[in-house]
C-alpha positions in Angstrom: -21.4 -38.5 38.7 -17.9 -39.3 37.3 -19.4 -40.2 33.9 -20.9 -36.6 33.3 -17.5 -34.9 34.5 -15.5 -37.1 32.1 -18.0 -36.3 29.3 -17.8 -32.6 30.0 -13.9 -32.8 29.8 -14.0 -34.6 26.6 -16.5 -32.2 25.0 -14.3 -29.3 26.1 -11.1 -30.9 24.6 -13.1 -31.6 21.4 -14.1 -27.8 21.2 -10.7 -26.6 21.8 -9.1 -28.9 19.2 -11.5 -28.4 16.3 -12.6 -24.8 16.7 -10.0 -22.9 18.6 -6.7 -24.4 17.1 -8.4 -24.1 13.5 -8.6 -20.6 14.0 -5.2 -19.8 14.8 -3.3 -22.5 12.9 -5.3 -23.3 9.8 -6.1 -20.0 8.0 -8.6 -20.0 5.1 -6.5 -19.4 1.9 -9.6 -19.1 -0.2 -11.3 -16.4 1.8 -12.1 -13.3 -0.5 -11.5 -15.0 -3.8 -13.9 -15.5 -6.6 -15.1 -18.7 -7.7 -12.7 -18.9 -10.7 -9.8 -17.9 -8.4 -10.7 -20.6 -6.1 -10.8 -23.4 -8.8 -7.5 -22.1 -10.3 -5.8 -22.1 -6.7 -7.1 -25.7 -5.9 -6.2 -27.0 -9.4 -2.6 -25.7 -9.1 -2.4 -27.1 -5.6 -3.5 -30.5 -6.8 -1.2 -30.7 -9.8 1.8 -29.4 -7.9 1.4 -32.2 -5.2 1.0 -34.9 -7.9 4.2 -33.9 -9.5 6.2 -34.2 -6.1 
């Protein structure tokens, strides 16, 4: 009986970590942009991080 309870707790924690926290702390920067705008944004971010 303890095994099922522990697995339920683990699954609830994983759900909270991956779905709920993502919604609040990791917004989508690419939402609503065209493909060309997405490519430009990602390219600029990669080159800026390489320069640091």
